[in-house]
N, C-alpha and C positions, 0 to 999 in steps of 0.2 A: 486625528479624526478616524472614524471607523466606517469601512465600506463593506458592501456585500455584492455578490454577483449571482447570476442564475445557476451557477454550478455548485453552490453550497459553500463557497469560500467566503470567509470573513477575514479582513485584514486591516490592521491599523497602520496609518501612514503619517509621516512627519508633515505637519501643516507647513506649507511653504512660507507662511507669514510668521511662523514662530519656531525658533530654534530651541530644542530641549537641551538644557545645559547638562554637561557631564558632571558627575559628582566630583568634588575636590579631591585631588590625589594626596594632598598634604595640608596639615593645619598650621604649618609654620608661615610666618609673614614673608611676602615676596618683596624683592627689591624693585625699584622703579624700572630698571632694565628688564627684569623678568615680567613686570606688569605690562610693559610695552610689547614684549614678545607674545604674552598671553592675549593681548588685544588683537594683534595681527593674526594669531591663530584663530581667534573667535570670528574675526571678519572673514577669513578664508573659509571657515566652517559654514558660516551663514551664507556665503556665496554658493557653496556647494549645495546646501539644503534648499535654496531658493530657485533651483533649476526647475524648468517646466516639467510638470507632472504628466506621466503617462500611466493610466490605470491598468492593472492587470486584466487579462482577458479570461480568467477562470482556469488558467493552467498553472500548476504549481511551479514549474520552472521559471516562468516569467515573474511570478510573485517573489520567489526566493532571490532571484537575481536583481530585482529592483532595489537599489540601495536606499530608497526612502521608506521601504516597508520595514516596520519594527516588530510586527507581530502578525502571525497568520494562523488560521485554523480552518478545518473543514467540518461542516455539520450537515448531515444528510438524514432526511426523514424517510422511513420505509413504511408506507401505508399509514394506518392510524395508531399502531401499537408500538412500533420499534423505531429506533434511531441510532446513529453512530456518530461519534466525535473523534476526529483524528487530525494528523498533520499539524499538531499544536507546537508552534515554534515561536520563541521571542528572541530577538537579537540580544546576545549577552550584554552588550553595552547599555541596554535599557531595562534589564531585569531588576526586580526589587523596587520598581517605581509604580506598580499598579497597572501597567499597560497590558501585560499578559493576562491577568485575571479579568480585566475589563473585556478583552477579546473572548476569553473563555465563557464568561457569563452571558455575553451576547449570543454566542453559539448555543448555549444551553437554552436560552429563551427561544431561539429559532426552532429547535427540535421539539419544543413543547407547544401544544396548540393554544391553550389559554392559561394553564397553570402547570406546576411541576409534577402534578399527580395524574395528568391526563394521558400520558404515554406510558405504557406498561414497562417497557424495557429500553434503556438508553445505555449503550456500551462504549467502552474505550479500552485501549491498551496503555498501561501505565508503567513507566520505568520505576524501579523499586524505590528510588530516592524520593518519588513524588506520590507514592501510594497514600500516605497519610493526608496529604493536602487534598487529594481527590475524595477521600472519605469525608472530609469536611464539607464537600459539595454534594454529598449524598450517595457517592459511589461506594457503597459498603459491602456489596456482595461480589465474591470472586468465583470464577469458574475454573480456569486453568492458567498455567504459565506457558507463554509462547517462547520457543527457542528459535532464534534466527540462524539458520544453517547456511553456510557459505562454502562454495566449491567451484573449482575450475571447470568450465565447459569442456575444454579440450582434454583435460585429464579424465573426465568422466567418459568421454567417447573413445579416447585412444588408450587409456591405461586401465581404468576401473571396469568398464563394460565394453571392450572392443568387439567381441563376438555379437552381442546383442545390437550394438550400434551398426555393425556391418549388415546384419540382417534387416534392420529397419531401413537403412539407406538403400538397400536393394529392393525394398518394398515387399518383403516376404509376408506371407499370411500366417498369423499366429492362432488362427481359429481352432486348430486341433489341440493346442496347449491349454488355453484357459477359456475357450468358447467365445473369444472376442476378436474383433477386427480393428486394427489401429489405423485411424484416419484423421484428417484435418477437420476442425470444427466447421469449416465451410462446406464440407461434403454434404450433399443434399440428403443423404441417408441419416444424418444426425438430427434427431428430434429435439429442437431447442426447448420445447415445452416441458421436457423431462428434467432439464437442468436445475430450475429453481427447487424442485422437490429433492434433488440430490443434495444441494447445499443445506436445505432445511434439516435433512436427516442427520447431517454431520455437525452442523453449527447451531441449529435452532433459528437461524435467520429466515424470515418470511418476507422476501423482497423480489418477487418474480420480475417486475419491470426492470429493476436494477441489474439483476443477473443477465437478462437478455441483452441489455445495453452493454454490459461489461463483456459479454461474449462477442457481440458484434464489433466492439472496439478492437478486439484482437483478431477475429476471424476475417474481417473485411479490409485489413490494412497491412498486408505482408510487406509492402514497400517501406513501411516504417519499422520493420523488424519485429512486429508484433505477431505472435504465434498462438494459435489455439488448437489443441488436439483432443481426441476422444477415442475411447474403446467402445465399440458397439457389439452387441451380442450377435453371434451367428446362429443361435438356437432359440432365443426368447424374443417375443414380439410384444410391444406395448399395445394393449387392447384398445386404448383410447385413440391412438394415431395410426396404428397398423405398421409403425416403423420399428426397427430393432431397438431392443432395450439398451439404454446407455449404461455401461458398467463403470464408467469413470471419465473424467475430463480434466484438462489442465491448461493453463495459460502462462505466457511470459511476455515481457515488454522491456525495452531499454529504460534505464533510470539514469541517475546522476553518476553513480560510482560502480554500477553493476547492472545486470539484467535482473529485474524483479520477477520471480516466478510465483504463481499463485492465482487462483486457487489450484489445488491438486487433490481431487477427490477420487477415490478408487475403492472398488469392492474388496480388493485384497492387495498384498504387497507386490505380487507378480505384475498386476496391472499397473500399480503405481510406478514401479520401476520402468516399465515400458513407456508410460506417459512421459516420465522425466527424461529418459534417454531420447525419445522422439523429439521433445522440445529442444534438447541440446543439438541433435542432428540438424534440425531445421535452422537453428540460430547460426551454427557453423556454416551451413550452406548459404544463408543470407549474407553473412560476414564475408565469405569468399567472393561473392558476387558484388557486394557494395559495402565495404567496411565502414563501421562507425568508429572513427578515430578516437572519439572522446569517451567511449564506453568500453571498459575492459570485458573480456570474455569470461565473466564470473556470474554465477547465479546466487542470488539471495532468496531464501524462502523461509517463511515462518511456519513452524509446526507445533502442535500442542504436546506438552510433555506427557500428558495422560495417554497418548497414543503410542504405546510401547513398540508396536511393530514399525511405526514410522521412525521412531527414535533409533531403533536397531538398524533400519535400512540406511539411514543417513550416516550412522556411525560406521556401517560396513563399507561405505564408499569414501570415507575419510572427510566428510563435510563437518566442520567444527561449528560449535555454537558461539557466535560473536556477540550476541546481545539477548538478554531475557527481559520479558515484560509480563506484567500481571493483567489478565483480562478482568476488568471490573464492570459492574453493572449498577445502575441506579434504577430501582424498581425490581422487577422480576428477572431472574435468570431464564432465558429462553429454554424450553424443554429440549 
């Protein structure tokens, strides 16, 4: 059966009244003894599947850890013109039986208002082995390749950039170097109304409500090891708000196997590196105070291969590419 929740998650779950059989592992005839063992195994499996259901609450961790979930996806609508599909996972035991594509098609229906042509841009990141399958669903336009860079937080602070990290930890002012002041996103001087425009400039996404919620998710929950930082100008003022111009911002939060960093938007490489190191310094401080035993001190961040300065920056600190994905679009590629 297929369920949905207010957070934009769709997930298929095993019906407690029906056990989906595993495909046969062999075509050879089984002996009566083997048949008896198989019957016992099926009864044990049915007993496990018929356990009382507890539906997910819209959080990815709860859905992934639920043993009765066989397929999950997120589908988010941004205004009237754009949408994004992600977090598409199907349990390997149930692949090739149509459950995954059913979940995917339901997500695609969700992000379209009345027909597949009403929303101008629907995007996703595709692993290269699935690009052709996504093309069959109309995702025929590509923009760039994402590189997932991974690096040690402690190595960044103590080996790669120790001088910069020490200056950040001491709260030094960098205004004279690049005209910017490094602060937390929760700082009242940060004009959150500028942040959606920054993202649109770099990615083409027009989703102001989502961006502000995303920033709030990081800025207002330091006890959960979520961090948001920004560089604000010491020289330029935004005329609409009268607050300093935001020169860049970045976020990080704990995930399953690492801390996930992103977004990281900056006017130049110098600001980008300060934001990254500031995030690392804050995470180390939080870990020292209240360690998260199940999350290693590693950052994962996706960067576009077309941004050569970004590629060179992460190459320079020794962060390797652990996975590449193709950004695909159904409809128009956002400008």
